[in-house]
ZADO-1210 file (C-alpha; in nm, 4 decimals, padded with zeros to 6 digits):
<atoms>
<atom x="00.0054" y="-00.0037" z="-00.0020" code="MET" pos="1"/>
<atom x="00.1394" y="00.3434" z="-00.1017" code="PRO" pos="2"/>
<atom x="00.2280" y="00.5823" z="00.1863" code="THR" pos="3"/>
<atom x="00.0422" y="00.8862" z="00.1034" code="THR" pos="4"/>
<atom x="-00.1054" y="01.1585" z="00.3328" code="SER" pos="5"/>
<atom x="-00.4582" y="01.0272" z="00.2506" code="ALA" pos="6"/>
<atom x="-00.3551" y="00.6632" z="00.3335" code="ALA" pos="7"/>
<atom x="-00.1777" y="00.7740" z="00.6515" code="ALA" pos="8"/>
<atom x="-00.4975" y="00.9783" z="00.7637" code="ALA" pos="9"/>
<atom x="-00.7205" y="00.6711" z="00.6769" code="GLU" pos="10"/>
<atom x="-00.5016" y="00.4605" z="00.9010" code="ARG" pos="11"/>
<atom x="-00.5170" y="00.7083" z="01.1814" code="LEU" pos="12"/>
<atom x="-00.8967" y="00.7454" z="01.1572" code="GLY" pos="13"/>
<atom x="-01.0746" y="01.0628" z="01.0833" code="PRO" pos="14"/>
<atom x="-01.1056" y="01.1798" z="01.4459" code="ALA" pos="15"/>
<atom x="-00.7322" y="01.1383" z="01.5035" code="ARG" pos="16"/>
<atom x="-00.6489" y="01.3032" z="01.1706" code="ALA" pos="17"/>
<atom x="-00.8792" y="01.6014" z="01.2523" code="LEU" pos="18"/>
<atom x="-00.7174" y="01.6326" z="01.5957" code="THR" pos="19"/>
<atom x="-00.3703" y="01.6426" z="01.4396" code="ARG" pos="20"/>
<atom x="-00.4754" y="01.8960" z="01.1750" code="ALA" pos="21"/>
<atom x="-00.6293" y="02.1284" z="01.4475" code="VAL" pos="22"/>
<atom x="-00.3127" y="02.0913" z="01.6606" code="ALA" pos="23"/>
<atom x="-00.0822" y="02.1763" z="01.3607" code="ALA" pos="24"/>
<atom x="-00.2942" y="02.4822" z="01.2725" code="TYR" pos="25"/>
<atom x="-00.2885" y="02.6017" z="01.6372" code="SER" pos="26"/>
<atom x="00.0887" y="02.5326" z="01.6476" code="ALA" pos="27"/>
<atom x="00.1403" y="02.7439" z="01.3474" code="LEU" pos="28"/>
<atom x="-00.0245" y="03.0529" z="01.5110" code="TRP" pos="29"/>
<atom x="00.1536" y="03.0314" z="01.8366" code="ARG" pos="30"/>
<atom x="00.4996" y="03.1363" z="01.7095" code="PRO" pos="31"/>
<atom x="00.4054" y="03.2804" z="01.3754" code="PHE" pos="32"/>
<atom x="00.1051" y="03.4872" z="01.4624" code="GLY" pos="33"/>
<atom x="00.1633" y="03.8514" z="01.4951" code="THR" pos="34"/>
<atom x="-00.1078" y="03.9386" z="01.7468" code="ASN" pos="35"/>
<atom x="-00.1122" y="04.2990" z="01.6171" code="ASP" pos="36"/>
<atom x="-00.4632" y="04.2824" z="01.4670" code="GLY" pos="37"/>
<atom x="-00.3512" y="04.2483" z="01.0986" code="SER" pos="38"/>
<atom x="-00.4248" y="03.8798" z="01.0864" code="GLY" pos="39"/>
<atom x="-00.0908" y="03.8295" z="00.9119" code="LEU" pos="40"/>
<atom x="00.2032" y="03.5942" z="01.0145" code="VAL" pos="41"/>
<atom x="00.5882" y="03.6249" z="01.0549" code="ARG" pos="42"/>
<atom x="00.8092" y="03.4973" z="00.7853" code="GLU" pos="43"/>
<atom x="01.0238" y="03.2997" z="01.0183" code="GLN" pos="44"/>
<atom x="01.0809" y="03.2043" z="01.3811" code="VAL" pos="45"/>
<atom x="01.2845" y="03.2904" z="01.5723" code="PRO" pos="46"/>
<atom x="01.2567" y="03.6506" z="01.4515" code="VAL" pos="47"/>
<atom x="01.5877" y="03.8174" z="01.3753" code="ALA" pos="48"/>
<atom x="01.6526" y="04.1775" z="01.4465" code="ALA" pos="49"/>
<atom x="01.6502" y="04.2702" z="01.0696" code="ASP" pos="50"/>
<atom x="01.3487" y="04.0682" z="00.9788" code="ASP" pos="51"/>
<atom x="01.0476" y="04.2434" z="00.8317" code="LYS" pos="52"/>
<atom x="00.7376" y="04.2214" z="01.0477" code="PRO" pos="53"/>
<atom x="00.5267" y="04.0041" z="00.8161" code="TYR" pos="54"/>
<atom x="00.5615" y="03.7129" z="00.5750" code="SER" pos="55"/>
<atom x="00.5598" y="03.7527" z="00.2076" code="TYR" pos="56"/>
<atom x="00.2269" y="03.6716" z="00.0209" code="GLU" pos="57"/>
<atom x="00.3121" y="03.3140" z="-00.0947" code="TRP" pos="58"/>
<atom x="00.3755" y="03.1780" z="00.2650" code="PRO" pos="59"/>
<atom x="00.0614" y="03.3685" z="00.3816" code="TYR" pos="60"/>
<atom x="-00.1441" y="03.2088" z="00.1025" code="SER" pos="61"/>
<atom x="-00.0460" y="02.8682" z="00.2435" code="GLN" pos="62"/>
<atom x="-00.1867" y="02.9720" z="00.5777" code="VAL" pos="63"/>
<atom x="-00.4985" y="03.0749" z="00.4084" code="HIS" pos="64"/>
<atom x="-00.5170" y="02.7323" z="00.2341" code="ILE" pos="65"/>
<atom x="-00.4760" y="02.5520" z="00.5638" code="ALA" pos="66"/>
<atom x="-00.7806" y="02.7465" z="00.7029" code="ALA" pos="67"/>
<atom x="-00.9790" y="02.6459" z="00.4015" code="LEU" pos="68"/>
<atom x="-00.8888" y="02.2890" z="00.4469" code="ASP" pos="69"/>
<atom x="-00.9888" y="02.2906" z="00.8196" code="LEU" pos="70"/>
<atom x="-01.3222" y="02.4433" z="00.7283" code="THR" pos="71"/>
<atom x="-01.3954" y="02.1407" z="00.5061" code="ALA" pos="72"/>
<atom x="-01.3621" y="01.9050" z="00.7972" code="VAL" pos="73"/>
<atom x="-01.4617" y="02.1002" z="01.1034" code="ASP" pos="74"/>
<atom x="-01.7454" y="02.3578" z="01.1312" code="ALA" pos="75"/>
<atom x="-01.5703" y="02.5272" z="01.4202" code="ALA" pos="76"/>
<atom x="-01.3395" y="02.6843" z="01.1687" code="TYR" pos="77"/>
<atom x="-01.6208" y="02.8320" z="00.9473" code="GLU" pos="78"/>
<atom x="-01.5238" y="03.1915" z="01.0008" code="SER" pos="79"/>
<atom x="-01.1421" y="03.1383" z="00.9675" code="GLU" pos="80"/>
<atom x="-01.1297" y="03.1711" z="00.5798" code="PRO" pos="81"/>
<atom x="-01.2981" y="03.5067" z="00.5943" code="ALA" pos="82"/>
<atom x="-01.0328" y="03.6225" z="00.8630" code="GLU" pos="83"/>
<atom x="-00.7574" y="03.4989" z="00.6293" code="ARG" pos="84"/>
<atom x="-00.9207" y="03.6711" z="00.3265" code="THR" pos="85"/>
<atom x="-00.9470" y="03.9945" z="00.5266" code="LYS" pos="86"/>
<atom x="-00.5732" y="03.9763" z="00.6227" code="ALA" pos="87"/>
<atom x="-00.4715" y="03.8842" z="00.2687" code="GLN" pos="88"/>
<atom x="-00.6129" y="04.2170" z="00.1493" code="GLU" pos="89"/>
<atom x="-00.3164" y="04.3854" z="00.3150" code="HIS" pos="90"/>
<atom x="-00.1286" y="04.2627" z="-00.0006" code="PHE" pos="91"/>
<atom x="-00.3649" y="04.4449" z="-00.2420" code="TRP" pos="92"/>
<atom x="-00.1701" y="04.7091" z="-00.4245" code="HIS" pos="93"/>
<atom x="-00.3695" y="04.9595" z="-00.6331" code="VAL" pos="94"/>
<atom x="-00.0534" y="05.1285" z="-00.7669" code="GLY" pos="95"/>
<atom x="00.1137" y="05.0347" z="-01.0815" code="LYS" pos="96"/>
<atom x="00.3555" y="04.7528" z="-01.0166" code="GLY" pos="97"/>
<atom x="00.5629" y="04.5740" z="-01.2836" code="THR" pos="98"/>
<atom x="00.2580" y="04.4973" z="-01.4863" code="THR" pos="99"/>
<atom x="00.1220" y="04.8486" z="-01.4816" code="GLY" pos="100"/>
<atom x="-00.1999" y="04.7207" z="-01.3244" code="CYS" pos="101"/>
<atom x="-00.3263" y="04.6953" z="-00.9693" code="PRO" pos="102"/>
<atom x="-00.2894" y="04.3515" z="-00.8143" code="GLY" pos="103"/>
<atom x="-00.1535" y="04.1694" z="-00.5078" code="TYR" pos="104"/>
<atom x="00.1951" y="04.2635" z="-00.3974" code="ALA" pos="105"/>
<atom x="00.4462" y="04.0113" z="-00.2722" code="SER" pos="106"/>
<atom x="00.4575" y="04.2045" z="00.0588" code="TYR" pos="107"/>
<atom x="00.1887" y="04.3944" z="00.2528" code="PRO" pos="108"/>
<atom x="00.1567" y="04.7561" z="00.1476" code="VAL" pos="109"/>
<atom x="00.2327" y="05.0671" z="00.3392" code="VAL" pos="110"/>
<atom x="-00.0604" y="05.0739" z="00.5756" code="ALA" pos="111"/>
<atom x="00.0512" y="04.7358" z="00.7171" code="CYS" pos="112"/>
<atom x="00.4325" y="04.7234" z="00.6802" code="GLY" pos="113"/>
<atom x="00.7110" y="04.8685" z="00.4870" code="GLU" pos="114"/>
<atom x="00.5373" y="04.8698" z="00.1655" code="GLY" pos="115"/>
<atom x="00.4697" y="04.6290" z="-00.1326" code="GLY" pos="116"/>
<atom x="00.5950" y="04.6899" z="-00.4819" code="GLU" pos="117"/>
<atom x="00.5818" y="05.0570" z="-00.5566" code="GLY" pos="118"/>
<atom x="00.5127" y="05.1575" z="-00.1954" code="GLY" pos="119"/>
<atom x="00.1946" y="05.3382" z="-00.2646" code="ALA" pos="120"/>
<atom x="-00.0729" y="05.3699" z="00.0003" code="ALA" pos="121"/>
<atom x="-00.3314" y="05.0925" z="-00.0234" code="PRO" pos="122"/>
<atom x="-00.6869" y="05.1332" z="-00.1167" code="ARG" pos="123"/>
<atom x="-00.9746" y="04.8977" z="-00.1171" code="ARG" pos="124"/>
<atom x="-01.0809" y="04.7472" z="-00.4401" code="ARG" pos="125"/>
<atom x="-01.4211" y="04.8465" z="-00.5644" code="PRO" pos="126"/>
<atom x="-01.6883" y="04.5923" z="-00.4395" code="ALA" pos="127"/>
<atom x="-01.7548" y="04.4797" z="-00.7961" code="HIS" pos="128"/>
<atom x="-01.3864" y="04.3981" z="-00.8432" code="ASP" pos="129"/>
<atom x="-01.3579" y="04.1761" z="-00.5191" code="ARG" pos="130"/>
<atom x="-01.3866" y="03.8055" z="-00.5266" code="ALA" pos="131"/>
<atom x="-01.6712" y="03.6758" z="-00.3231" code="SER" pos="132"/>
</atoms>
């Protein structure tokens, strides 16, 4: 039998797999959570003196995916993806980056850190332009 994550979870049983997933997600937030109201995470732990205060967008997107995964298996996490989406908006950059169009920056923009590409102040996207 192949050793895959699904096969391992099946051997553990659904309750044990869920317990481990919840423990892993909680363990992520203890050292990496910023606790500053932004909902963002640190790039690395331990934090070095010259580290930026937040992770880049790609690592944060993986936290967002973990929240979505937990929602699929535990209703207690139903609000978590909305919190991750709200925090991910710190990466929205309305200024003209390398493409000349607004989009998500690789690092949170000025209002939440040291600035994304271009360093322009962030603005919320118009409601019709936001993903639901």
